[in-house]
C-alpha positions in Angstrom: 101.4 58.8 -192.8 100.6 62.4 -192.0 97.0 62.0 -193.0 96.7 58.9 -190.9 97.7 60.8 -187.8 95.0 63.4 -188.4 92.4 60.8 -188.9 93.3 59.0 -185.7 93.2 62.2 -183.7 89.8 63.2 -185.1 88.4 59.7 -184.3 89.7 60.0 -180.7 88.0 63.4 -180.3 84.7 62.0 -181.5 84.9 59.1 -179.1 85.7 61.2 -176.1 82.9 63.6 -177.0 80.4 60.9 -177.4 81.5 59.3 -174.1 81.2 62.5 -172.2 77.7 63.2 -173.6 76.6 59.7 -172.6 78.0 60.1 -169.1 76.5 63.5 -168.5 73.2 62.8 -169.9 70.4 62.7 -167.3 67.9 59.8 -167.5 64.4 60.7 -168.5 62.8 58.2 -166.0 64.0 56.7 -162.7 62.1 53.8 -161.3 61.5 53.3 -157.6 59.7 50.3 -156.0 57.5 50.3 -152.9 56.4 47.1 -151.1 53.9 47.4 -148.2 50.5 46.2 -147.1 47.9 48.5 -148.7 45.0 47.6 -146.5 46.5 48.3 -143.1 46.8 51.2 -140.6 50.2 52.1 -141.8 49.5 51.3 -145.5 46.4 53.4 -145.7 48.4 56.5 -144.6 51.7 55.6 -146.4 50.2 55.0 -149.9 48.7 58.4 -150.4 51.6 60.0 -148.6 54.1 58.5 -151.0 51.9 59.3 -154.0 51.8 62.9 -152.8 55.6 62.9 -152.4 56.1 61.6 -156.0 53.7 64.2 -157.3 55.5 67.0 -155.4 58.9 65.8 -156.6 57.9 65.5 -160.2 56.2 68.9 -160.0 59.2 70.7 -158.5 61.7 71.8 -161.1 64.4 72.3 -158.6 64.9 68.6 -158.0 65.8 66.0 -160.6 65.4 68.8 -163.1 63.6 67.0 -165.9 63.9 63.4 -164.7 60.6 61.8 -164.0 60.3 59.6 -160.9 58.1 56.5 -161.2 56.9 54.6 -158.2 55.9 50.9 -158.6 53.8 49.8 -155.6 53.2 46.2 -154.7 50.9 44.9 -152.0 52.6 42.4 -149.6 49.4 41.7 -147.8 51.3 41.1 -144.6 52.8 37.9 -146.1 56.5 37.2 -146.2 56.2 35.1 -149.3 54.2 37.6 -151.2 56.5 40.4 -150.1 59.5 38.4 -151.5 57.8 37.8 -154.8 56.9 41.5 -155.0 60.5 42.3 -154.4 61.5 40.3 -157.5 58.8 41.9 -159.6 59.8 45.4 -158.8 63.5 44.7 -159.2 62.8 43.4 -162.7 61.7 46.9 -163.6 65.3 48.1 -162.8 64.4 50.1 -159.7 67.2 52.0 -158.1 65.8 51.7 -154.6 62.9 49.9 -152.8 60.8 51.8 -150.2 59.4 49.7 -147.4 58.3 47.3 -146.3 56.4 48.1 -143.1 56.7 44.6 -141.8 59.9 43.6 -140.0 59.5 40.0 -141.0 59.2 40.9 -144.7 62.1 43.3 -144.3 64.4 40.5 -143.1 63.7 38.6 -146.3 63.8 41.5 -148.8 67.0 42.8 -147.2 68.8 39.6 -148.3 67.5 40.2 -151.8 68.6 43.9 -151.6 72.0 42.9 -150.5 72.5 40.5 -153.3 71.3 42.9 -156.1 72.8 46.0 -154.3 69.5 47.9 -154.3 69.1 50.2 -151.3 66.1 49.2 -149.1 64.7 52.3 -147.3 62.0 51.4 -144.8 59.7 53.8 -143.0 57.9 51.0 -141.0 60.2 48.1 -140.1 61.2 48.8 -136.5 62.8 45.5 -135.6 66.0 46.3 -133.7 67.8 43.3 -135.2 67.7 44.7 -138.7 71.3 45.9 -138.3 73.7 47.5 -140.7 76.2 44.8 -140.2 73.9 42.0 -141.4 72.0 44.1 -143.9 74.3 46.8 -145.3 71.8 48.0 -147.9 69.0 48.4 -145.3 68.3 52.0 -144.2 65.6 53.0 -141.7 63.7 56.3 -141.8 61.7 55.5 -138.7 62.8 55.1 -135.1 64.1 51.7 -134.2 62.3 49.7 -131.5 65.6 49.6 -129.6 65.1 53.3 -129.0 61.4 52.8 -128.2 62.0 50.1 -125.7 64.6 52.2 -123.8 61.9 54.8 -123.5 59.4 52.2 -122.3 61.8 50.8 -119.7 62.5 54.4 -118.5 58.7 55.0 -118.3 58.3 51.8 -116.1 61.2 52.9 -113.9 59.9 56.5 -113.7 56.8 55.2 -111.9 58.8 52.8 -109.7 57.5 49.6 -111.1 59.9 46.6 -111.2 57.9 43.9 -113.0 55.7 44.1 -116.1 53.8 41.7 -118.3 54.8 42.1 -121.9 52.1 41.1 -124.4 53.5 40.8 -127.9 52.9 39.2 -131.3 55.1 36.2 -132.0 57.1 37.4 -135.0 60.4 39.2 -135.5 58.9 42.6 -134.7 57.3 41.4 -131.4 60.0 39.1 -130.1 63.0 41.2 -130.8 61.3 44.4 -129.5 60.3 42.8 -126.2 63.8 41.2 -125.9 65.3 44.7 -125.9 62.7 45.8 -123.3 63.6 42.9 -121.0 67.3 43.7 -121.3 66.7 47.4 -120.4 64.5 46.4 -117.4 67.2 44.0 -116.3 69.6 46.9 -116.2 67.2 48.7 -113.9 66.8 45.5 -111.7 63.4 44.9 -113.2 61.8 42.0 -115.0 59.3 41.3 -117.8 57.0 38.3 -118.0 56.7 37.6 -121.7 53.3 36.4 -123.1 53.0 35.9 -126.8 50.1 36.0 -129.2 50.0 34.2 -132.6 50.6 36.5 -135.6 47.0 36.2 -136.7 45.5 36.0 -133.2 41.9 35.5 -132.4 39.6 36.6 -129.6 40.0 33.3 -127.9 43.8 33.7 -128.0 43.5 37.0 -126.2 41.1 35.7 -123.6 43.4 32.8 -122.9 46.4 35.0 -122.6 44.8 37.6 -120.3 43.5 34.9 -118.0 46.9 33.4 -117.9 48.4 36.8 -117.0 46.1 37.0 -113.9 48.1 34.2 -112.4 51.2 36.4 -112.3 51.9 39.1 -109.8 52.4 42.2 -111.9 49.5 44.3 -113.0 51.5 46.6 -115.4 51.0 45.5 -119.0 53.2 46.5 -121.9 51.4 45.8 -125.2 53.6 45.5 -128.3 51.5 44.2 -131.3 50.8 45.3 -134.8 48.3 48.2 -135.3 44.8 47.0 -134.6 41.9 49.3 -135.5 39.5 47.0 -133.5 41.5 47.5 -130.3 40.7 43.8 -129.5 43.1 43.4 -126.6 41.7 46.4 -124.7 38.1 45.5 -125.6 38.4 42.0 -124.1 40.5 43.3 -121.2 37.6 45.6 -120.3 35.1 42.7 -120.4 37.4 40.7 -118.1 37.4 43.6 -115.6 41.1 44.3 -116.3 40.7 48.0 -117.0 40.1 48.9 -113.4 42.3 51.0 -111.0 44.4 47.9 -110.1 45.8 47.7 -113.6 48.3 49.7 -115.7 48.3 49.5 -119.5 51.2 50.8 -121.5 51.4 50.6 -125.3 54.1 51.1 -127.8 53.6 53.4 -130.8 51.3 51.0 -132.6 48.5 52.4 -130.5 49.2 56.0 -131.3 49.5 55.1 -135.0 46.1 53.4 -134.8 44.5 56.3 -132.9 45.9 59.0 -135.2 44.4 57.1 -138.2 40.9 57.2 -136.7 38.5 59.7 -138.2 36.7 62.0 -135.7 33.5 60.0 -135.9 35.3 56.8 -134.9 36.7 58.4 -131.7 33.8 56.9 -129.6 35.6 53.6 -129.7 38.3 55.0 -127.5 36.2 54.5 -124.3 37.8 51.1 -123.9 41.2 52.9 -123.7 40.5 55.0 -120.6 43.7 55.4 -118.6 46.0 53.8 -121.2 49.5 55.4 -121.6 51.4 55.0 -124.8 54.3 56.3 -126.8 54.1 58.2 -130.1 57.0 59.2 -132.3 57.7 62.8 -131.6 57.5 65.0 -134.7 58.4 68.7 -134.1 55.9 71.3 -135.1 56.8 73.1 -138.4 55.1 75.1 -141.2 55.8 72.2 -143.6 54.0 69.8 -141.3 51.0 72.1 -140.8 50.6 72.7 -144.5 50.7 69.0 -145.3 48.2 68.3 -142.5 45.9 70.9 -144.0 46.4 69.4 -147.4 45.6 65.9 -146.0 42.3 67.1 -144.5 41.3 68.4 -147.9 42.1 65.1 -149.4 40.1 63.4 -146.7 37.1 65.6 -147.4 37.4 64.9 -151.1 37.5 61.1 -150.5 41.0 60.8 -151.9 42.2 59.1 -148.7 40.4 56.7 -146.4 42.4 57.3 -143.2 43.7 60.1 -141.2 47.4 60.8 -141.1 49.7 59.2 -138.6 53.5 59.4 -138.0 54.2 56.5 -140.4 52.5 58.4 -143.2 54.8 61.4 -142.5 57.8 59.1 -142.5 56.8 57.6 -145.8 56.5 61.0 -147.4 60.0 62.0 -146.1 61.4 58.6 -147.3 60.5 59.3 -150.9 62.1 62.7 -150.7 65.2 61.3 -149.1 65.6 58.8 -152.0 64.8 61.5 -154.6 67.4 63.9 -153.2 70.0 61.1 -153.1 69.2 60.2 -156.7 69.7 63.8 -157.7 73.1 63.9 -156.0 73.9 60.6 -157.6 73.2 61.9 -161.1 74.8 65.3 -160.5 78.0 63.5 -159.4 78.2 62.0 -162.9 77.1 58.5 -162.1 75.1 56.4 -164.5 72.0 54.3 -163.6 73.2 51.1 -165.1 72.4 47.4 -164.3 74.3 44.3 -165.1 73.7 40.6 -165.0 75.5 38.3 -162.6 76.8 35.0 -163.7 75.3 33.3 -160.6 71.8 34.1 -161.9 72.6 33.4 -165.5 73.2 29.7 -164.5 69.4 29.5 -163.9 68.3 30.2 -167.5 67.3 26.6 -168.0 64.8 26.8 -165.1 61.4 28.3 -165.3 62.1 30.9 -162.6 63.8 33.2 -165.1 66.0 34.7 -162.4 68.4 35.8 -165.2 66.1 38.8 -165.6 67.2 40.1 -162.2 70.1 42.5 -162.6 72.6 44.1 -160.2 72.4 47.8 -159.8 75.9 48.9 -160.5 75.6 52.2 -158.7 73.8 50.7 -155.6 76.7 51.3 -153.2 77.2 54.9 -154.3 73.5 55.7 -154.1 73.4 54.1 -150.6 76.2 56.4 -149.5 74.3 59.4 -150.9 71.2 58.3 -148.9 73.2 58.0 -145.7 74.6 61.5 -146.2 71.2 63.1 -146.8 70.4 66.1 -144.6 67.3 68.2 -145.1 64.3 69.5 -143.3 61.3 67.3 -143.9 57.8 66.8 -142.4 59.2 64.8 -139.5 62.0 67.4 -138.7 65.6 67.3 -139.7 66.3 64.2 -141.7 69.7 62.7 -141.4 71.2 59.3 -140.4 73.4 57.9 -137.7 76.3 55.5 -138.2 74.1 52.5 -137.7 71.9 53.7 -140.6 69.0 54.7 -138.5 67.4 58.1 -138.7 68.4 60.4 -135.9 65.2 60.8 -133.9 63.6 63.4 -131.7 62.3 61.0 -129.1 58.7 60.1 -128.2 55.5 61.8 -127.0 54.0 60.3 -123.9 50.3 60.2 -124.4 47.4 59.4 -122.1 43.9 58.5 -123.3 41.4 60.2 -121.0 37.7 60.9 -121.8 38.1 59.3 -125.3 40.9 61.6 -126.4 44.6 61.2 -126.3 46.5 64.0 -124.6 50.3 64.6 -124.4 51.5 64.4 -120.8 55.2 64.7 -121.6 58.1 63.9 -123.8 61.0 61.5 -123.8 64.4 61.9 -125.5 67.6 59.9 -125.1 69.4 63.1 -124.1 67.0 64.6 -121.5 64.8 61.7 -120.4 61.2 62.8 -119.5 60.2 66.4 -120.0 57.0 68.5 -120.0 58.4 70.6 -122.8 59.3 69.5 -126.4 62.9 68.3 -126.5 63.8 70.6 -129.4 63.2 73.6 -127.2 65.8 72.4 -124.7 68.3 71.6 -127.4 68.3 75.2 -128.4 69.2 76.4 -124.9 71.4 73.4 -124.2 70.2 72.7 -120.8 71.7 69.9 -118.7 69.1 67.6 -117.1 69.6 65.1 -114.3 67.4 62.4 -112.8 65.8 64.8 -110.4 64.6 66.9 -113.3 62.5 64.0 -114.8 58.9 65.1 -114.9 55.6 64.3 -116.5 52.2 65.8 -116.2 49.4 64.2 -114.2 48.2 60.9 -115.7 44.7 59.6 -115.5 45.0 55.8 -114.9 42.4 53.1 -115.6 39.5 53.6 -113.2 39.8 57.4 -113.4 42.3 57.8 -110.6 45.3 60.1 -110.8 47.3 58.4 -108.0 50.0 56.1 -109.3 48.7 52.5 -109.2 50.7 50.0 -107.1 51.3 47.9 -110.3 51.2 44.5 -108.8 49.1 42.2 -106.6 50.3 39.4 -104.4 47.2 37.4 -105.0 43.6 37.7 -105.9 40.4 35.7 -105.3 41.0 33.5 -108.3 44.5 32.7 -107.2 45.0 33.2 -103.5 48.4 33.3 -101.9 49.6 29.7 -101.3 51.1 29.7 -97.8 53.0 26.7 -96.5 52.5 25.9 -92.8 54.6 23.3 -91.0 52.3 20.5 -89.6 54.0 20.1 -86.2 53.8 17.0 -84.0 55.3 18.8 -81.0 55.2 22.3 -79.5 51.9 22.7 -81.2 51.4 26.0 -79.4 53.4 27.6 -82.2 51.4 26.3 -85.2 49.2 23.3 -85.8 45.9 22.1 -87.2 43.0 21.7 -84.7 41.9 18.1 -84.4 38.7 17.3 -86.2 38.8 20.5 -88.3 40.8 22.2 -91.0 41.5 25.3 -89.0 45.1 26.2 -88.4 46.1 28.2 -85.4 49.0 29.0 -83.1 51.2 31.8 -82.0 52.9 32.1 -85.4 49.6 32.2 -87.2 48.3 34.9 -85.0 51.4 37.1 -85.6 50.9 36.6 -89.4 47.2 37.5 -89.4 47.7 40.5 -87.2 50.6 41.7 -89.4 48.4 41.2 -92.5 45.8 43.5 -91.1 48.4 46.3 -91.3 49.3 45.7 -94.9 47.7 48.5 -97.0 46.0 46.2 -99.5 44.0 43.0 -99.5 45.9 39.7 -99.7 43.7 36.7 -100.3 45.5 33.6 -99.0 45.1 30.0 -98.1 47.1 27.8 -95.7 48.5 24.5 -96.9 49.9 22.1 -94.4 53.4 20.8 -95.0 54.1 17.5 -93.2 52.1 14.5 -92.0 51.6 15.7 -88.4 53.3 12.6 -86.9 56.8 14.0 -87.1 58.0 17.6 -87.3 58.8 18.5 -91.0 62.1 19.7 -92.3 62.1 23.5 -92.4 64.9 23.5 -94.9 62.7 21.6 -97.4 59.8 24.0 -96.6 62.1 27.0 -97.6 63.1 25.2 -100.7 59.5 24.7 -101.7 58.9 28.4 -101.4 62.0 29.0 -103.7 60.7 26.4 -106.2 57.3 28.2 -106.4 55.4 25.3 -104.8 54.4 27.8 -102.1 54.3 31.6 -102.4 55.2 32.0 -98.8 55.8 30.0 -95.6 54.4 30.9 -92.1 55.5 29.3 -88.9 58.4 28.9 -86.5 61.0 29.3 -89.3 64.5 30.2 -88.1 66.3 32.7 -90.2 69.6 31.0 -91.0 72.3 31.6 -93.6 71.5 28.8 -96.1 67.8 29.6 -96.2 68.4 33.3 -96.8 70.2 32.3 -100.0 67.0 31.0 -101.6 64.2 33.0 -100.0 63.5 36.4 -98.6 62.6 36.6 -94.9 60.5 39.2 -93.1 61.6 41.1 -90.1 62.1 38.6 -87.2 59.0 38.6 -85.0 60.8 36.8 -82.1 64.4 36.6 -81.1 65.8 33.2 -80.6 69.1 31.2 -80.5 70.4 27.8 -79.6 70.6 27.0 -75.8 71.5 24.0 -73.7 69.0 22.3 -71.4 70.2 20.1 -68.5 68.8 18.7 -65.2 68.9 21.0 -62.2 68.3 20.7 -58.5 66.7 23.3 -56.2 68.6 24.7 -53.3 67.3 23.2 -50.0 66.4 25.4 -47.1 68.8 25.3 -44.2 69.2 27.1 -40.9 72.9 27.6 -41.6 72.5 28.9 -45.2 74.0 32.2 -44.1 77.4 30.4 -43.8 77.4 29.2 -47.4 78.6 32.3 -49.2 82.1 31.9 -47.7 84.3 28.9 -47.4 85.8 27.8 -44.0 89.1 29.4 -44.9 87.4 32.6 -45.7 85.4 32.6 -42.5 88.5 31.9 -40.4 90.5 34.6 -42.1 87.7 37.1 -41.7 87.4 36.3 -38.0 91.1 36.6 -37.5 91.1 39.9 -39.2 88.5 41.3 -36.8 90.7 40.1 -33.8 93.9 41.5 -35.2 92.2 44.9 -36.0 90.8 45.0 -32.5 94.3 44.5 -30.9 96.1 46.8 -33.3 93.6 49.7 -32.8 93.8 49.2 -29.0 97.6 49.4 -29.1 97.6 52.5 -31.4 94.8 54.3 -29.4 95.5 53.3 -25.8 98.1 56.1 -25.0 96.2 58.9 -26.7 92.5 58.0 -26.6 90.6 58.0 -23.2 88.0 55.7 -24.8 90.6 52.9 -24.8 91.7 53.4 -21.2 90.3 52.3 -17.9 90.1 49.0 -16.0 91.3 45.9 -17.9 87.9 44.5 -18.3 86.5 47.7 -19.7 89.4 47.9 -22.2 88.9 44.4 -23.3 85.2 44.9 -24.0 85.9 48.2 -25.8 88.6 46.7 -27.9 86.4 43.9 -29.3 83.2 45.9 -29.5 85.0 48.6 -31.5 86.3 46.0 -34.0 83.0 44.2 -34.6 80.9 47.3 -34.6 82.8 48.5 -37.7 80.8 45.9 -39.6 77.7 48.0 -39.0 79.4 51.4 -38.9 77.9 52.1 -35.4 81.1 52.3 -33.3 80.9 55.1 -30.7 84.7 55.4 -30.2 86.7 57.5 -32.6 90.3 57.0 -33.5 92.6 59.8 -32.6 96.1 58.7 -33.6 97.3 59.1 -37.1 98.4 55.5 -37.4 95.0 54.3 -36.1 93.1 56.3 -38.7 95.2 55.0 -41.5 94.5 51.4 -40.4 90.8 52.1 -40.1 90.6 53.5 -43.7 92.1 50.4 -45.1 90.1 48.1 -42.8 86.8 49.8 -43.7 87.6 49.4 -47.5 88.3 45.7 -47.0 85.1 45.4 -44.9 83.0 47.1 -47.6 84.2 44.7 -50.3 83.7 41.6 -48.1 80.2 42.7 -47.0 79.1 43.4 -50.6 80.4 40.1 -51.9 78.7 38.2 -49.0 75.4 39.9 -49.6 75.4 39.2 -53.4 76.4 35.6 -53.0 73.9 34.9 -50.2 71.1 36.4 -52.4 72.1 34.2 -55.3 72.1 31.1 -53.1 68.7 31.8 -51.7 67.0 32.6 -55.1 68.8 30.7 -57.8 68.8 27.0 -58.7 71.9 24.9 -59.0 72.9 22.7 -61.9 73.4 19.1 -61.2 75.2 18.7 -64.6 78.9 19.2 -65.0 78.1 20.9 -68.4 78.8 24.6 -68.0 78.5 25.7 -71.6 78.8 24.8 -75.2 82.6 24.2 -74.9 82.3 21.7 -72.1 79.4 20.0 -74.0 81.6 19.6 -77.1 84.6 18.3 -75.1 82.4 15.7 -73.3 81.4 12.4 -74.9 77.8 12.6 -73.7 74.9 12.1 -76.2 73.2 15.4 -77.2 69.5 15.6 -78.0 68.0 17.8 -80.7 64.5 18.4 -82.1 63.6 16.7 -85.3 63.3 19.3 -88.2 65.3 21.9 -86.4 68.4 23.5 -87.9 70.2 22.5 -84.7 71.3 19.2 -86.2 73.1 20.8 -89.1 74.7 23.4 -86.8 76.0 20.9 -84.3 77.3 18.5 -86.9 78.6 20.8 -89.5 79.5 24.0 -87.8 80.6 22.6 -84.4 81.9 19.4 -85.9 80.2 17.2 -83.3 80.1 13.6 -84.5 76.7 12.5 -85.7 76.8 9.4 -83.6 76.5 11.6 -80.5 73.3 13.4 -81.8 70.0 11.9 -80.7 66.8 13.0 -82.4 63.9 13.8 -80.1 60.3 14.4 -81.2 58.2 15.6 -78.3 58.6 17.4 -75.0 57.9 14.1 -73.3 60.9 12.6 -75.0 62.9 15.6 -73.9 62.0 14.9 -70.2 62.5 11.2 -70.4 65.9 11.4 -72.0 67.2 14.0 -69.6 66.0 12.0 -66.6 67.6 8.8 -67.8 70.9 10.6 -68.4 73.8 9.6 -70.6 74.5 6.4 -68.5 71.0 4.9 -68.9 70.3 5.4 -72.6 69.4 9.1 -72.3 71.2 12.3 -73.1 73.4 14.6 -71.1 71.9 17.7 -72.5 69.5 19.0 -75.2 70.3 21.7 -77.7 67.3 23.5 -79.1 66.0 27.0 -79.9 65.1 29.3 -77.0 61.3 29.6 -77.6 60.9 25.8 -77.6 63.0 25.5 -74.5 61.1 28.2 -72.6 57.9 26.4 -73.5 59.3 23.1 -72.3 60.4 24.6 -69.0 57.1 26.4 -68.4 55.7 23.5 -66.4 58.9 21.7 -65.5 61.2 22.7 -62.6 63.7 19.9 -62.7 65.5 21.2 -65.8 67.1 24.5 -66.6 69.1 26.5 -69.2 72.9 26.4 -69.0 74.5 29.8 -69.7 73.4 32.1 -72.5 72.3 31.3 -76.1 75.4 30.6 -78.1 73.8 31.6 -81.4 71.8 34.7 -82.3 68.9 34.3 -84.7 65.2 35.0 -85.1 62.0 33.6 -86.5 60.5 35.1 -89.6 58.1 34.4 -92.5 59.7 33.2 -95.8 58.7 34.6 -99.1 59.9 34.2 -102.7 62.9 36.3 -103.7 62.1 40.0 -104.4 58.6 39.6 -103.0 57.1 43.0 -102.3 54.9 41.4 -99.6 58.0 40.6 -97.5 58.8 44.3 -97.2 55.2 45.2 -96.2 55.0 42.3 -93.7 58.3 43.4 -92.1 56.9 46.9 -91.7 53.8 45.5 -90.2 55.8 43.4 -87.7 57.7 46.5 -86.6 54.4 48.3 -86.0 53.1 45.3 -83.9 56.3 45.5 -81.9 55.9 49.2 -81.3 52.3 49.1 -80.3 52.8 46.1 -77.9 50.6 43.7 -79.9 53.5 41.2 -80.3 54.0 41.1 -76.5 50.2 40.6 -76.0 50.2 37.6 -78.4 53.2 36.1 -76.6 51.5 36.4 -73.3 48.3 35.0 -74.7 50.0 31.8 -75.8 52.8 31.2 -73.3 52.0 33.0 -70.1 49.0 31.1 -68.9 51.1 29.6 -66.1 53.6 32.4 -65.9 55.9 33.6 -68.7 58.7 31.1 -69.4 61.2 33.9 -69.6 60.5 34.9 -66.1 61.3 31.4 -64.9 64.6 31.1 -66.7 67.2 29.8 -64.3 70.9 30.3 -64.1 73.6 28.3 -62.3 74.4 29.1 -58.7 77.7 30.8 -58.2 80.4 29.0 -56.2 81.3 29.8 -52.7 83.7 32.7 -52.2 87.2 31.5 -51.5 90.1 33.2 -49.7 92.1 33.1 -52.9 89.6 35.7 -54.4 90.5 38.2 -51.7 94.1 37.4 -50.7 95.4 40.5 -52.4 93.0 42.7 -50.5 93.9 41.0 -47.2 97.6 41.3 -48.0 97.2 45.1 -48.6 95.3 45.6 -45.4 97.7 43.4 -43.3 100.8 45.2 -44.8 99.5 48.7 -43.9 98.4 47.5 -40.5 101.8 45.9 -39.7 103.6 49.0 -41.0 101.5 51.3 -38.7 102.2 49.0 -35.7 105.9 48.8 -36.4 106.1 52.6 -36.6 104.2 52.9 -33.4 106.6 50.4 -31.6 109.7 52.1 -32.9 108.5 55.5 -31.8 107.5 54.1 -28.4 110.9 52.4 -27.9 112.6 55.6 -28.8 110.6 57.5 -26.2 111.3 54.8 -23.6 115.1 55.0 -24.3 115.0 58.7 -23.7 113.0 58.2 -20.6 115.6 55.6 -19.2 118.5 58.0 -19.9 116.8 60.6 -17.9 116.3 58.2 -15.0 120.0 57.2 -15.0 120.9 60.8 -14.5 118.7 61.2 -11.5 119.9 58.1 -9.6 123.3 56.3 -9.2 123.7 52.9 -10.9 123.3 49.7 -8.8 125.8 47.0 -8.5 126.3 44.4 -11.1 125.0 41.7 -8.9 121.5 43.1 -9.5 121.8 43.2 -13.2 119.2 40.4 -13.8 116.8 42.2 -11.6 117.4 45.4 -13.5 116.6 43.6 -16.9 113.3 42.3 -15.6 112.6 45.6 -14.2 113.3 47.3 -17.5 110.7 45.1 -19.2 108.1 45.9 -16.5 109.0 49.5 -16.7 108.6 49.4 -20.5 105.0 48.1 -20.2 104.3 50.6 -17.5 105.7 53.3 -19.9 103.4 52.1 -22.6 100.5 52.2 -20.3 101.2 55.8 -19.5 99.2 58.5 -21.4 101.1 60.3 -24.1 100.4 63.6 -22.4 102.1 62.4 -19.1 105.2 61.4 -20.9 105.5 64.7 -22.6 105.0 66.6 -19.3 107.8 64.5 -17.7 110.2 65.3 -20.6 109.3 69.0 -20.2 110.0 69.0 -16.4 113.4 67.3 -16.9 114.4 70.0 -19.4 113.3 72.9 -17.1 114.8 71.5 -13.7 117.9 69.4 -14.6 119.5 67.6 -11.6 123.3 68.3 -11.0 125.8 65.5 -10.9 127.2 64.4 -7.5 131.0 64.2 -7.0 130.9 60.6 -6.4 129.4 60.2 -9.7 132.1 62.4 -11.2 134.9 60.4 -9.6 133.4 57.3 -10.9 
């Protein structure tokens, strides 16, 4: 039993030792797979770059330390099916990772295989942004994603102020998904991309057809996102089609820079077709490692070991191999084994001829994947490390401009700083904070050799002129119509448009297309809808700017102010010898005359005792009294008031007289110069409340406004077509099958009234609007035409055009009539008369009270001077008192004062008889 324990312990020690040796033993060979297209711009650089990396790794004792790295390469030949079979073939060799592919479409397929067999797929060329870590967890990207590139491209478009671009792309996963991101980014910046696709294997005819199709669109900014093409076919054909001129802008993603960088110096002459093109290139910071490898590549090129110059994808391929190698080293050093196991799902296919049972799952695939994602080292492309979405953390892009057959860097873009003229790594070191105002690029030479920023769009060209819809009017043809017997279209609106177009800073080929049959006025709402539906590019005519139309089209600045007005019959005021009596009613005239008489009497009473001008013989006083009163009307009275009460009365009287005179003058002027309405309609409210039929012009928005906004029943609305129908309906009136009034826009009404004096406008326009030209939404021409209309208004050209068309018989606006004001009634002035009468009466009462008081004193003095008479003569004394009172009033104020002074100086003593009494 004792020996049995020792034996067991010894066996256990041997097993543990053997297991430890197996677990710690490094493999002699590790296999890697690489799938890409050998004969391609990327493949010709990537193949020797990966071979160089394998050679460097196997020749460096500090990495993998004795483990040899094998790389099995397979040519996918740009074919998804071949790429998939290549993937199975390299996996049969028990590879621990697959490098590539360069094609996004092939990457989608191989990623599914890599997921199933848990083999990391590390790509240096598949840039499709939809290759996400969520869907393909074993997919890792060592090149910048097109999501990042399209953000840079959208920023470049926005940097130069363009809003619309034409995106040309190859119709596969790489092209579609990349341009989809571009469209989303432009949409965030309120821009738009017109997407035009090419077949995967496109031909010259495909390019010609696509470019000719693009000419029918407005933008002239092209974004080209295709696979690298050494023949530069798109630009070569564009140059033949005269599309590389200064009217065009060509932007290219990094496929172009990869193609150009792969050109040998002797092939640079082909770059003349790229004059002015701007592109993006993956930014790779300068380093000693990069310079040494570039020098090594040139030596290989001279020795004929490589057939292409080095591009960014070749550098990424080199770093990709090193990334996998470093991760394998860490994987082995961590004590992991490179083992593979069969899966029961594939074992079920043994009976088939596909032999899928040979495919094995890499047991350590998930661990190696984590080691790859945690890689962090300095490579040829800069610092190599990965973000959480399993994409390499990038340094941004170079912005290159091809000028004089050579690409030059005009700036840089990074997600942190935007556009710069210095490499972004220099700013990261100093941690500058940049804003939108700091965005800057060097001068760019555009197609055609100009350095000024191209406009980037055209409204139309000679091949596709601007389609302008013009209403074919049947009435009021002075605004717009087609001349009989010809196809020439003219009118006030046409002249305004052509004059405005002369001020637009670029040529706009156009052609007018009539809308309507010419027998009836067309619907302007339908015309605006046709502009919105792209039947017309614009519409020119007497188009009212109303709310429902502004929802579907853009309008220019109004070139004429308008609004709805009411037209009704009028009658002219007839001349009369007694017209001067019309401003006031009879009551007003009577009250005014009575006021003159009352003022004459009151002023005479107040001034007679103190003013010599109001004394003398009765006849003279009577003349003075009335002359003074009536002369105040002309402010020429020669007599002046002396008494305080008289002056107060005169101030109030003159104020009353000023108001009366001004009102009389204004009303008489109106009666002599203004026509009177013969219709009881005084405005839109009275028109709505009446039951009379209302006329409107066919095609005008007045019908919708009256029926929908003002809720006038449609049975009351009568459509009218011509000015002659206007006149006939108004003359017949509502009782004879006509209309009581017509509601129409002011310019039509003014033209209608220009040669008719029996009708007039009631009140003011009850809506405010204008006429403008309609354009499709977001049309740049609408802004430029609006600016041109403002210039025409400022320089007086608009007024000249208006006078040319509508002032041949006198401008309609100058003949606009208003209703005659009513006669002035007493009720309008009763407050003023009441005020004047009250003050006058108060002054008169004060005067009478003062005079009575003086007379009483005077009588008391007389009683003291003489004895009282008998009572028999009392009646006589009463009459005498009245006569004495009037005599007292007739006395001058100075004589009364003297009498009172004498009585105080020489008082008369009382007689005895008087005392006894």
